Structures are given as C-alpha cells and as structure tokens.
C-alpha positions in Angstrom: 3.1 3.8 1.5 6.0 1.6 2.5 9.8 2.5 1.9 10.2 0.3 -1.2 7.4 2.3 -2.6 8.3 5.9 -1.6 11.5 4.5 -3.3 10.1 3.7 -6.7 8.4 6.7 -6.9 11.5 8.7 -5.9 13.3 6.7 -8.9 10.3 7.3 -11.0 10.3 10.6 -11.1 13.5 11.2 -11.4 13.5 9.1 -14.5 10.4 11.3 -15.5 11.7 14.6 -15.2 15.2 14.3 -16.7 13.0 12.2 -19.8 10.3 14.7 -19.8 12.6 18.1 -19.6 15.5 16.7 -22.0 12.9 15.4 -24.7 10.4 17.8 -24.6 11.7 20.9 -23.5 8.4 22.2 -21.9 7.3 25.9 -21.3 10.1 27.2 -24.1 13.0 26.1 -21.1 15.1 26.2 -24.0 14.7 30.2 -24.2 15.1 30.6 -20.7 18.6 32.9 -20.0 19.4 30.1 -17.4 19.3 27.2 -19.7 20.4 29.0 -23.1 24.0 28.0 -23.4 24.8 24.6 -25.2 24.8 22.5 -21.9 20.9 21.8 -22.2 21.1 18.7 -22.1 23.1 18.2 -18.9 21.4 21.4 -17.0 17.9 19.5 -17.8 18.9 16.5 -16.4 20.9 18.4 -13.1 17.5 20.1 -13.0 15.8 16.7 -12.9 18.2 15.3 -10.3 17.5 18.2 -8.2 14.0 17.4 -8.3 14.8 13.7 -7.3 17.4 14.4 -4.8 14.3 17.0 -3.1 11.8 14.3 -3.6 14.3 11.6 -1.6 14.3 14.3 1.1 10.4 14.8 0.9 9.7 11.0 0.9 12.2 9.2 2.5 13.3 12.0 5.5 10.5 14.6 6.3 7.5 11.8 7.0 10.4 10.5 9.6 10.8 13.9 11.0 7.7 15.2 11.3 5.4 12.5 11.4 3.2 13.1 9.3 0.9 10.0 8.3 -0.6 10.2 4.6 -3.9 7.9 5.4 -6.5 9.6 3.5 -6.9 11.3 0.3 -6.9 14.7 1.5 -3.6 14.1 3.8 -2.4 12.9 0.4 -3.4 16.2 -1.5 -2.0 18.3 1.6 1.2 16.5 1.2 1.6 17.2 -2.8 0.6 20.5 -2.6 2.9 21.0 0.1 5.5 19.4 -1.8 5.2 21.0 -4.9 5.4 24.4 -3.0 8.8 23.6 -1.2 10.5 22.7 -4.3 9.1 25.4 -6.3 10.5 27.3 -3.2 13.9 25.7 -3.9 14.1 26.0 -7.3 13.4 29.7 -7.3 15.7 30.6 -4.9 18.5 28.4 -7.1 17.5 29.5 -10.7 16.1 32.9 -10.5 17.7 36.6 -9.9 15.4 37.9 -7.3 15.8 41.7 -7.0 12.6 42.3 -5.1 9.8 40.9 -3.1 7.3 41.4 -5.9 9.7 40.2 -8.6 10.2 36.9 -5.5 6.4 36.9 -5.7 5.8 36.7 -9.1 8.8 34.3 -10.4 7.2 32.0 -7.7 3.8 32.1 -8.8 5.0 31.1 -12.8 7.5 28.4 -11.1 4.7 26.6 -8.9 2.5 27.1 -12.5 4.8 24.9 -14.3 6.1 22.7 -11.3 2.4 21.9 -11.1 1.6 21.5 -14.6 4.8 19.1 -15.1 4.9 16.9 -12.0 0.9 16.6 -11.2 0.6 14.1 -14.5 2.8 11.7 -13.0 1.8 12.0 -9.5 -1.8 11.3 -10.4 -0.3 8.1 -12.8 2.1 7.4 -9.6 -0.9 7.4 -7.2 -3.1 4.8 -9.4 -0.3 2.5 -9.9 0.8 1.9 -6.3 -2.8 1.9 -5.1 -3.3 -0.6 -7.7 -0.5 -2.3 -6.6 -1.4 -2.3 -3.0 -4.9 -3.8 -3.6 -3.2 -6.9 -5.6 -1.0 -7.4 -2.5 -4.1 -7.4 -0.1 -5.9 -9.6 -2.6 -2.2 -12.0 -2.9 -2.2 -12.6 1.2 -6.5 -13.2 1.2 -5.6 -16.4 -1.5 
C-alpha cells in the first residue's frame, strides 16, 4: 500500500474506533472497572486514540524498520494477525491489573477476542475499499 493509503487506513481506524466505542459501547465496556466512572466518552476516545497511535506505528514506521512487504493475501493476513496480537499485548499491559502469568494469559486471550471482533470488520471493509481504489487507478492508467 502507498503511504497515502496507509494514512487513510490509520485515519479511518481512529475515527471508527472512537465512534464505535462511544456509540455502541460493545462488550459491556461501560461496566468494566477501568471504564466505570463518569468520563466514559473521554476514556473510550482515549482507547481509540491509543489504538490509532499504535496503527500509526504499525502501518507507517514498522514496515520500514523490518522491511516486510505485503504482496500476497496471506502476507496481509499474517500482518493483520500480528498487528492484532501486538495491539492486544499493549492494551493488556496498559489496562489490566496482572498479578500472575496465568491471569495475564486469560486476560490476553479475552482481550484478543474483543479486539479481533472490533477490528476485523473495518479491516475487511478497508481491504475491499483500498483494493477497489487501486484497481480503479490501474484502469485509469490504461485509458
């Protein structure tokens, strides 16, 4: 993907996360201890921005650092799963009170499920949208 496409991806994910978390409050987030006060809009927005900052790193800086080229569908799938796993690790360390290794494993797997369910739909939508856009660009070059 071009830098422009990656920036569009990051901006879309940030907007999606902030709106999705504040409008739908999925997975009963408002009852979780971390989000159980009167500043939920701020905290859900902050959660979305943390995710957005992570995606800035993973979409704009990380590919240059590790020189991983996404050229096939399975490369994209591997990259996506790695992004979700690392984002889950970051959020688990930031938001969960971990007292033992097994508690960490339980929280991590639970968080991975929620993060995957939250982010896979926009990932799929963006993949289709950006693929369509690139196909349109290729068609316009032939005209």
